[in-house]
BAFI-3210 file (N, C-alpha, C; in Angstrom, 3 decimals, decimal comma, padded with zeros to 6 digits):
// residues 219
n [1|2|3|4|5|6|7|8|9|10|11|12|13|14|15|16|17|18|19|20|21|22|23|24|25|26|27|28|29|30|31|32|33|34|35|36|37|38|39|40|41|42|43|44|45|46|47|48|49|50|51|52|53|54|55|56|57|58|59|60|61|62|63|64|65|66|67|68|69|70|71|72|73|74|75|76|77|78|79|80|81|82|83|84|85|86|87|88|89|90|91|92|93|94|95|96|97|98|99|100|101|102|103|104|105|106|107|108|109|110|111|112|113|114|115|116|117|118|119|120|121|122|123|124|125|126|127|128|129|130|131|132|133|134|135|136|137|138|139|140|141|142|143|144|145|146|147|148|149|150|151|152|153|154|155|156|157|158|159|160|161|162|163|164|165|166|167|168|169|170|171|172|173|174|175|176|177|178|179|180|181|182|183|184|185|186|187|188|189|190|191|192|193|194|195|196|197|198|199|200|201|202|203|204|205|206|207|208|209|210|211|212|213|214|215|216|217|218|219]
n.u [-024,112|-021,129|-018,654|-019,090|-018,943|-016,066|-015,070|-015,684|-014,284|-012,014|-011,551|-012,004|-009,895|-008,137|-006,659|-006,147|-006,261|-005,648|-002,875|000,141|003,239|000,753|000,685|002,613|000,959|-001,128|-002,492|-002,179|-001,108|-000,268|002,742|003,271|005,425|005,517|006,313|007,905|011,159|011,580|013,646|012,368|012,181|012,154|013,666|015,953|015,051|016,888|015,293|016,694|019,399|019,038|016,545|014,927|013,331|012,127|010,643|007,906|008,531|006,795|006,325|007,060|004,782|002,781|003,526|003,577|000,646|-000,486|-000,001|-001,174|-003,971|-003,930|-003,833|-005,481|-007,955|-008,261|-008,964|-010,398|-012,978|-015,445|-014,285|-016,169|-016,441|-014,736|-012,070|-011,038|-008,571|-008,107|-006,238|-007,180|-005,492|-004,073|-005,395|-007,855|-011,316|-013,285|-011,847|-010,064|-011,645|-012,873|-010,833|-010,072|-011,972|-012,367|-009,477|-010,127|-012,418|-014,895|-018,298|-019,746|-019,141|-020,631|-020,440|-018,936|-016,661|-015,237|-012,148|-010,152|-006,813|-003,666|-000,166|003,384|004,659|003,140|001,579|-001,808|-003,657|-006,225|-008,063|-009,861|-011,946|-013,206|-015,763|-016,706|-019,759|-019,914|-020,750|-023,075|-022,416|-020,668|-017,772|-014,035|-011,192|-009,017|-007,712|-008,639|-006,466|-004,604|-003,589|-002,638|-000,058|001,125|001,831|003,688|006,135|005,854|003,082|-000,226|-000,174|-002,393|-002,995|-001,495|-000,511|-003,017|-005,814|-007,532|-009,579|-011,678|-013,204|-015,371|-015,477|-012,777|-011,392|-008,569|-007,605|-004,165|-002,522|000,030|001,761|004,108|005,328|004,591|002,075|-000,119|-002,094|-004,829|-005,931|-008,456|-008,240|-005,773|-006,412|-007,834|-005,952|-004,508|-004,740|-003,985|-001,258|-000,175|-000,589|000,823|003,204|005,799|006,043|006,054|007,307|011,087|012,116|010,272|009,394|010,538|009,218|006,347|006,194|006,668|003,860|002,286|002,624|002,140|000,685|002,341|002,331]
n.v [-017,953|-015,372|-016,568|-019,336|-019,220|-017,885|-019,900|-021,609|-019,961|-020,630|-023,297|-022,963|-021,707|-023,430|-024,264|-025,357|-024,020|-020,738|-020,417|-018,787|-017,784|-016,885|-017,167|-018,868|-021,234|-021,750|-022,917|-020,820|-017,672|-014,227|-012,315|-009,394|-006,142|-003,942|-001,557|001,163|002,885|004,966|006,357|004,433|005,426|008,577|009,687|008,752|009,450|009,318|008,317|007,940|006,016|003,707|003,720|004,240|006,050|005,318|007,289|007,531|007,633|009,774|010,148|007,626|005,837|007,024|006,044|003,440|003,667|003,961|002,327|-000,274|000,199|001,087|-001,571|-002,797|-001,152|-002,656|-005,013|-008,106|-008,148|-006,191|-006,631|-008,775|-009,695|-009,391|-009,778|-009,783|-010,860|-011,362|-011,177|-012,898|-012,808|-011,600|-008,998|-008,131|-009,156|-007,049|-004,898|-004,891|-005,991|-002,880|-001,048|-001,991|-001,391|001,224|002,375|001,625|002,889|000,995|-000,409|-002,411|-005,720|-007,966|-010,978|-013,190|-015,173|-017,323|-018,994|-022,014|-022,203|-023,773|-023,740|-023,486|-025,848|-026,654|-025,697|-024,464|-021,486|-018,802|-017,448|-014,955|-014,370|-011,740|-010,909|-009,097|-008,032|-006,420|-005,455|-004,337|-001,985|000,954|001,189|002,227|001,522|002,635|003,720|001,428|000,027|001,741|001,719|-000,837|-001,169|001,108|-000,469|-002,462|-000,432|001,501|001,800|000,673|-002,901|-004,611|-004,868|-006,387|-008,858|-009,972|-009,291|-009,588|-009,801|-010,731|-011,988|-012,217|-015,403|-017,066|-014,726|-013,665|-010,888|-009,718|-007,450|-007,549|-006,705|-003,628|-004,239|-005,813|-007,523|-010,172|-012,038|-014,069|-016,323|-018,282|-019,270|-019,221|-017,843|-015,765|-013,660|-012,949|-010,011|-008,899|-009,774|-008,954|-005,932|-005,376|-006,506|-005,013|-004,449|-007,340|-009,117|-009,799|-011,543|-013,850|-014,044|-015,764|-018,305|-017,125|-016,309|-018,421|-019,612|-018,105|-017,627|-018,245|-020,816|-023,355|-024,822]
n.w [-004,604|-003,574|-003,643|-004,263|-006,832|-007,608|-006,750|-009,293|-011,041|-010,558|-010,852|-013,471|-014,976|-014,743|-011,676|-008,531|-006,181|-004,608|-004,933|-004,324|-006,212|-008,413|-011,037|-011,506|-010,819|-012,712|-015,966|-017,875|-018,521|-017,862|-016,664|-015,201|-015,590|-012,873|-011,246|-012,429|-013,972|-012,587|-009,436|-006,487|-003,860|-002,417|-000,665|002,490|005,619|008,813|011,574|014,693|015,537|015,050|013,818|010,305|007,945|005,457|002,384|000,342|-003,498|-005,316|-008,285|-009,086|-007,380|-009,118|-011,866|-011,230|-010,757|-013,069|-015,126|-013,834|-014,085|-016,753|-017,763|-016,369|-017,778|-019,933|-019,970|-020,205|-020,350|-018,136|-014,564|-012,460|-009,469|-006,722|-004,414|-000,923|000,912|004,688|007,674|010,518|012,724|012,747|013,231|014,945|013,623|012,806|012,754|011,482|008,637|008,559|008,530|005,643|004,332|004,638|003,125|000,972|000,252|000,254|000,655|002,852|002,985|000,539|000,922|003,492|004,679|006,330|007,123|007,240|006,734|005,967|006,073|004,780|006,459|007,582|009,555|010,759|009,941|010,675|007,884|006,494|004,063|001,998|-000,090|-002,704|-004,686|-007,688|-009,478|-008,201|-006,521|-006,390|-007,893|-006,885|-008,717|-008,787|-006,897|-004,414|-006,074|-005,635|-003,370|-003,146|-004,631|-002,685|-000,490|-000,252|000,133|002,221|003,259|003,801|005,062|004,144|001,836|000,509|-002,225|-001,572|-003,086|-005,384|-008,523|-010,716|-013,493|-016,214|-019,449|-018,148|-016,518|-014,229|-012,387|-010,511|-009,124|-007,251|-005,625|-005,435|-007,019|-009,596|-011,767|-011,686|-014,379|-015,136|-017,647|-018,779|-021,569|-023,803|-026,351|-024,866|-023,683|-025,398|-026,917|-024,925|-024,022|-026,876|-026,731|-024,282|-024,150|-023,870|-021,234|-020,016|-017,774|-017,457|-016,493|-016,968|-019,648|-021,709|-021,364|-021,627|-024,104|-025,523|-025,065|-025,875|-028,910|-032,060|-033,398|-034,787|-038,383]
ca.u [-022,690|-020,078|-017,410|-019,045|-018,647|-014,981|-014,298|-015,969|-013,587|-010,686|-011,947|-012,106|-008,341|-006,987|-006,214|-006,898|-006,995|-005,133|-001,244|001,355|002,678|-000,377|001,281|003,323|000,246|-002,465|-001,946|-002,515|-001,190|001,074|003,005|003,458|005,807|003,958|006,961|008,792|012,654|011,899|014,084|011,155|012,169|013,282|015,039|015,777|015,316|016,751|014,467|017,525|020,408|018,983|015,159|015,036|012,310|011,594|009,636|008,097|008,407|005,270|006,515|007,308|004,076|002,043|003,692|002,964|-000,617|-001,136|000,345|-001,953|-004,751|-004,413|-004,069|-007,261|-009,314|-008,386|-009,642|-011,113|-014,773|-015,267|-014,570|-017,583|-016,127|-013,641|-012,160|-009,501|-008,298|-007,558|-005,601|-007,536|-004,541|-002,661|-006,298|-009,255|-012,381|-014,143|-010,915|-009,733|-012,724|-012,919|-009,113|-010,186|-013,570|-011,746|-008,720|-010,708|-013,423|-015,837|-019,308|-019,959|-019,105|-021,562|-020,125|-017,499|-016,412|-013,565|-011,304|-008,580|-005,691|-002,413|001,219|004,278|005,455|002,201|000,846|-002,707|-004,152|-007,333|-008,501|-011,417|-012,459|-014,470|-016,229|-018,179|-020,486|-018,858|-021,931|-024,099|-021,454|-019,855|-016,441|-013,130|-010,396|-007,864|-007,939|-007,738|-005,041|-002,992|-003,262|-001,666|001,043|001,683|001,766|004,826|006,914|005,344|001,829|-000,434|000,468|-002,992|-003,485|-000,184|-000,797|-004,670|-007,032|-008,398|-010,678|-012,517|-014,537|-016,137|-014,266|-013,062|-010,192|-008,521|-006,149|-004,303|-001,855|000,405|002,535|004,139|006,483|004,025|000,514|-000,390|-003,428|-004,715|-007,109|-009,085|-007,777|-004,878|-006,704|-008,331|-005,244|-003,614|-004,915|-002,867|-000,310|000,366|-000,462|001,409|004,804|006,653|005,722|006,275|008,787|011,827|012,495|008,944|009,139|010,567|007,817|004,714|006,274|005,965|002,833|001,043|003,787|001,115|000,783|003,155|001,411]
ca.v [-017,166|-015,245|-017,517|-020,172|-018,521|-017,212|-021,254|-022,073|-019,417|-020,645|-024,347|-023,183|-021,555|-024,969|-023,703|-026,213|-022,641|-019,687|-020,645|-017,606|-016,933|-016,955|-016,869|-020,518|-022,258|-022,067|-023,216|-019,635|-016,183|-013,257|-011,451|-007,961|-005,542|-002,333|-000,326|001,624|003,389|006,008|005,546|003,818|006,466|009,679|009,909|008,171|009,881|008,883|008,889|007,731|005,518|002,216|003,501|005,287|006,325|005,828|008,392|006,698|008,783|010,061|009,798|006,184|005,316|007,370|005,603|002,507|003,112|004,359|001,108|-000,753|000,982|001,120|-002,901|-003,633|-001,003|-003,142|-006,404|-008,744|-007,714|-005,701|-007,547|-008,901|-010,254|-008,321|-010,688|-009,595|-011,425|-010,736|-012,670|-012,471|-013,656|-010,054|-007,807|-008,412|-009,076|-005,825|-003,576|-005,530|-005,115|-001,541|-000,593|-002,418|-000,454|003,225|002,513|001,309|003,001|000,019|-000,653|-003,811|-006,760|-008,894|-012,112|-012,700|-016,431|-017,775|-020,458|-022,436|-022,835|-024,320|-023,506|-024,949|-026,020|-027,732|-025,344|-024,213|-020,182|-018,554|-016,437|-014,480|-013,851|-010,371|-010,679|-007,724|-007,888|-005,042|-005,102|-003,574|-001,055|002,106|000,851|002,978|000,820|003,385|004,088|000,233|-000,455|002,678|001,505|-002,012|-000,177|001,164|-001,882|-003,234|000,558|002,813|001,969|-000,486|-004,016|-005,887|-005,238|-006,962|-010,330|-010,407|-008,525|-010,414|-009,459|-011,901|-011,412|-013,229|-015,285|-016,331|-014,084|-013,119|-010,330|-009,965|-006,841|-008,064|-004,789|-002,141|-004,470|-006,670|-008,444|-011,624|-011,868|-015,290|-016,345|-019,351|-019,502|-018,603|-016,958|-014,809|-013,014|-012,976|-009,183|-008,224|-010,379|-007,862|-004,949|-004,711|-007,372|-004,720|-004,400|-008,352|-008,723|-010,786|-013,194|-015,045|-013,669|-016,816|-019,124|-016,194|-015,851|-019,864|-019,681|-017,073|-017,995|-018,673|-022,125|-024,282|-025,545]
ca.w [-003,654|-004,528|-002,688|-004,623|-008,019|-007,236|-006,799|-010,247|-012,109|-010,336|-011,731|-015,106|-014,873|-014,574|-010,357|-007,658|-005,142|-004,930|-004,719|-004,706|-007,179|-009,342|-012,389|-011,779|-011,197|-013,943|-017,170|-018,783|-017,572|-018,270|-015,492|-016,032|-014,487|-012,709|-011,113|-013,715|-013,703|-011,118|-007,941|-005,025|-002,796|-002,530|000,576|004,207|007,196|010,440|013,051|015,419|014,891|014,595|012,933|009,355|007,422|003,889|001,811|-001,283|-005,015|-005,686|-009,562|-008,968|-007,378|-010,266|-013,117|-011,377|-010,831|-014,210|-015,592|-013,116|-014,691|-018,318|-017,758|-015,702|-018,588|-020,900|-019,471|-021,876|-019,702|-016,384|-013,499|-012,187|-008,514|-005,846|-003,230|-000,264|002,137|005,639|008,823|011,920|013,706|013,046|013,973|014,986|011,887|012,476|012,885|009,788|007,780|009,088|007,665|004,362|004,002|004,474|002,369|-000,336|-000,109|-000,217|001,273|003,510|001,814|000,135|001,809|004,303|004,726|007,433|006,393|007,967|006,016|005,959|005,491|004,099|007,544|007,885|010,713|010,186|010,264|009,995|006,976|006,122|002,619|001,809|-001,648|-003,400|-006,399|-008,436|-010,257|-007,295|-005,785|-006,740|-007,326|-007,791|-008,364|-009,256|-005,230|-004,330|-006,592|-005,170|-001,857|-003,257|-004,843|-001,574|000,384|-000,024|000,338|003,499|003,312|004,866|003,651|004,694|000,713|-001,043|-002,335|-000,848|-003,939|-006,393|-009,186|-011,561|-014,719|-017,481|-019,710|-017,446|-016,184|-012,996|-012,495|-009,095|-008,408|-005,665|-004,826|-006,787|-008,581|-010,667|-011,858|-012,740|-015,775|-015,855|-018,488|-019,098|-022,694|-024,620|-027,098|-024,123|-023,124|-026,522|-027,009|-023,734|-024,460|-027,554|-026,475|-023,414|-024,164|-023,616|-019,697|-019,616|-016,674|-018,321|-016,096|-017,477|-020,792|-022,760|-021,212|-021,953|-025,304|-026,241|-024,458|-026,901|-030,133|-033,195|-034,168|-035,951|-039,336]
c.u [-021,473|-018,831|-017,409|-018,433|-017,358|-014,626|-014,223|-015,021|-012,504|-010,352|-011,636|-010,224|-007,580|-006,439|-006,799|-007,402|-005,836|-004,075|-000,424|002,167|001,371|-000,230|002,081|002,552|-001,267|-001,403|-002,234|-002,499|-000,234|001,569|003,661|004,547|005,061|005,611|007,884|010,016|012,843|012,295|012,483|010,803|013,100|014,051|014,914|015,976|015,397|015,866|015,539|018,622|019,988|016,901|015,704|013,669|012,160|010,532|009,499|007,739|007,329|005,385|006,339|005,898|002,495|002,642|003,498|001,242|-001,153|-001,136|-000,803|-002,971|-004,950|-004,729|-005,564|-008,667|-008,835|-008,499|-010,176|-012,898|-014,555|-015,759|-016,071|-017,724|-015,140|-013,420|-010,819|-009,529|-007,838|-007,261|-006,193|-006,751|-003,686|-004,099|-007,372|-010,066|-012,831|-013,123|-010,610|-010,121|-013,110|-011,242|-009,692|-011,140|-013,031|-010,676|-009,414|-011,930|-014,560|-016,807|-018,838|-019,793|-020,778|-021,596|-018,761|-017,423|-014,826|-013,015|-009,956|-007,850|-004,227|-000,910|002,368|004,638|004,162|001,435|-000,270|-003,042|-005,507|-007,186|-009,597|-011,150|-013,482|-014,996|-017,343|-018,735|-020,141|-019,994|-023,078|-023,393|-021,010|-018,279|-015,150|-011,703|-009,197|-007,361|-007,380|-006,307|-003,529|-002,737|-002,214|-000,400|001,832|001,953|002,454|006,629|006,630|003,918|000,851|-000,714|-000,706|-003,403|-002,906|-000,555|-002,346|-005,770|-006,574|-009,738|-010,626|-013,431|-014,785|-015,026|-012,941|-011,353|-009,958|-007,282|-005,877|-002,499|-001,188|001,227|003,150|004,806|005,958|002,515|000,960|-001,788|-003,477|-005,394|-007,600|-008,962|-006,765|-005,450|-007,580|-007,892|-004,130|-003,937|-004,044|-001,819|000,609|000,574|-000,066|002,793|005,526|006,995|005,938|007,378|009,632|011,931|011,320|008,971|009,586|009,888|006,844|005,179|005,843|004,743|001,893|001,960|002,320|001,463|001,600|002,378|002,374]
c.v [-016,867|-016,010|-018,502|-020,070|-018,259|-018,715|-021,782|-021,321|-019,717|-022,253|-023,969|-021,916|-022,264|-024,573|-024,539|-025,476|-021,425|-019,856|-019,910|-018,448|-017,080|-017,773|-018,451|-021,566|-022,068|-022,056|-021,897|-018,160|-015,695|-012,796|-010,680|-007,217|-004,455|-001,271|000,162|001,943|004,228|005,234|005,297|004,598|007,583|010,253|008,951|008,878|009,227|009,427|008,481|006,572|003,921|002,147|004,830|005,185|006,726|006,854|007,906|007,932|008,849|009,736|008,736|005,545|005,717|006,652|004,243|002,224|003,174|003,186|000,279|-000,828|000,865|-000,677|-002,925|-002,963|-001,819|-005,002|-007,172|-008,448|-007,090|-006,637|-007,411|-009,036|-009,708|-009,716|-010,230|-010,540|-011,105|-011,895|-012,093|-012,010|-011,645|-009,108|-008,697|-008,492|-007,518|-005,094|-004,047|-005,334|-003,293|-000,763|-000,945|-001,541|001,226|003,134|002,505|002,040|002,510|-000,049|-002,232|-004,868|-007,702|-010,475|-012,065|-014,676|-017,139|-019,133|-021,360|-023,146|-023,292|-024,259|-024,261|-025,912|-027,290|-027,124|-024,573|-022,287|-020,027|-017,566|-016,115|-013,761|-013,225|-010,647|-009,440|-008,298|-006,581|-004,650|-004,173|-002,360|-000,144|001,797|001,811|002,008|001,306|004,062|002,451|000,039|000,713|002,747|000,229|-001,707|000,323|000,965|-001,831|-001,638|001,604|002,905|000,853|-001,476|-005,084|-006,136|-005,808|-008,634|-010,804|-009,655|-009,493|-010,241|-010,555|-011,568|-012,878|-014,022|-017,097|-015,920|-013,852|-012,009|-009,812|-009,126|-007,019|-007,259|-004,000|-002,922|-005,320|-006,759|-009,611|-011,123|-013,294|-015,660|-017,894|-020,257|-018,880|-017,261|-015,349|-013,418|-012,278|-011,341|-008,313|-008,507|-009,076|-006,795|-004,118|-006,085|-006,445|-004,331|-005,889|-008,605|-010,234|-012,025|-014,261|-014,960|-014,742|-017,699|-018,855|-016,163|-017,360|-019,950|-019,043|-016,949|-018,555|-020,046|-022,439|-024,628|-026,703]
c.w [-004,613|-004,659|-003,804|-006,599|-008,435|-007,474|-007,827|-011,313|-011,893|-010,928|-013,442|-015,337|-014,751|-012,732|-009,646|-006,392|-005,991|-004,251|-005,272|-004,946|-007,904|-010,748|-012,705|-011,190|-011,414|-015,439|-018,376|-018,048|-018,273|-016,914|-016,141|-014,804|-014,109|-012,328|-012,363|-013,321|-013,216|-010,260|-007,034|-004,390|-002,961|-001,742|001,685|005,201|008,186|011,562|014,541|015,146|014,532|014,080|011,687|008,431|005,911|003,255|000,330|-001,685|-005,408|-007,332|-010,011|-008,921|-008,450|-011,356|-012,878|-011,363|-012,102|-015,291|-014,952|-013,734|-016,089|-018,125|-017,174|-017,192|-020,114|-021,220|-020,478|-021,350|-017,950|-015,489|-012,576|-009,968|-007,785|-004,406|-002,203|000,542|003,472|006,490|010,053|013,210|014,081|013,654|013,889|013,811|012,071|012,464|011,504|008,387|007,596|007,494|006,154|003,326|003,331|003,823|001,149|-000,563|-000,968|000,901|002,013|002,531|001,662|001,023|001,990|005,054|005,875|006,787|007,346|007,018|006,468|005,825|005,217|005,551|008,098|009,216|010,078|011,256|009,830|009,116|006,559|004,987|002,266|000,414|-001,801|-004,635|-006,889|-009,467|-009,565|-006,610|-006,596|-006,416|-008,098|-007,713|-008,612|-007,244|-004,790|-004,920|-005,516|-003,794|-001,824|-003,250|-003,521|-000,528|001,019|000,695|001,081|003,849|003,737|003,776|004,584|002,889|-000,013|-000,939|-001,627|-001,680|-004,857|-007,187|-010,428|-012,349|-015,667|-018,580|-019,549|-017,210|-014,654|-012,443|-010,821|-009,405|-007,311|-005,044|-006,052|-007,947|-010,177|-010,423|-012,523|-013,631|-016,367|-016,988|-018,574|-020,720|-022,967|-025,600|-026,447|-023,855|-024,014|-026,652|-026,354|-023,756|-025,991|-027,398|-025,501|-023,072|-023,827|-021,891|-019,221|-018,886|-017,591|-017,966|-016,709|-018,822|-022,062|-022,578|-021,929|-023,652|-025,930|-026,296|-025,748|-028,008|-031,189|-033,382|-035,005|-037,181|-039,781]
res [m|l|a|k|r|f|e|h|i|l|h|d|l|g|m|a|g|l|e|h|p|l|f|y|h|a|p|v|g|i|r|l|e|i|g|g|d|e|p|v|y|l|e|c|t|y|l|d|e|n|t|e|k|l|t|p|n|p|a|y|v|q|g|a|l|e|r|a|i|m|i|y|r|n|l|p|a|p|p|g|i|l|r|i|d|g|y|p|e|e|k|p|v|e|s|l|l|t|a|i|q|q|r|a|a|l|p|a|p|h|e|q|i|t|a|t|m|m|d|e|d|g|d|t|y|a|q|v|q|f|y|w|d|l|s|k|i|s|f|q|p|e|r|l|l|q|e|i|i|l|g|d|i|g|g|w|n|g|f|v|s|s|v|y|l|t|g|p|g|p|f|l|y|h|l|y|d|d|r|g|l|d|i|l|g|g|s|r|e|l|l|l|p|l|y|h|q|f|h|d|w|i|l|e|y|n|l|e|k|i|d|r|l|f|a|p|a|k|e]
***
């Protein structure tokens, strides 16, 4: 079962579950900046005195997508499992899945798990986990990653912080929104090539911690 395989991968990453931000709950990880220097929005249009509409800047979106895709293409191996989480309290499961499939050009999921989750206040809520075996479908990562990038700046927010790609090693690739992504690994050595290749994109706030993690061992 894909859900069980995903659970085993989390265990091998040293994680008890998917607790956000993922970077701070995994022993080995890199946090990378995705949004570049371009302005996020082109202009602000006022529909009335109380309502404004912001237009995403295509150059910003394209730059963020290019970074996300470049990192994706240099992962230790092609991802094998895609998991997308949804929240049926906001939208019925059927229409939620339809929205996911249409926006990401995905077929029906291979597995669908309903779980009861608990928030920080102890309140419970429903979550649906959709799983795809990427070895069995024609997957368009660019389309899904672009939808994640757009999600928090004017697109559909159902993909924000809800999409996970895992592969052998193991590793987990998590583009959470247009600002950044976390890559988690089962070992320091597995992510070392990514650390060197994309060092300039590491989020400054986390740079010191990540540099310490990947610094050469002292003799």
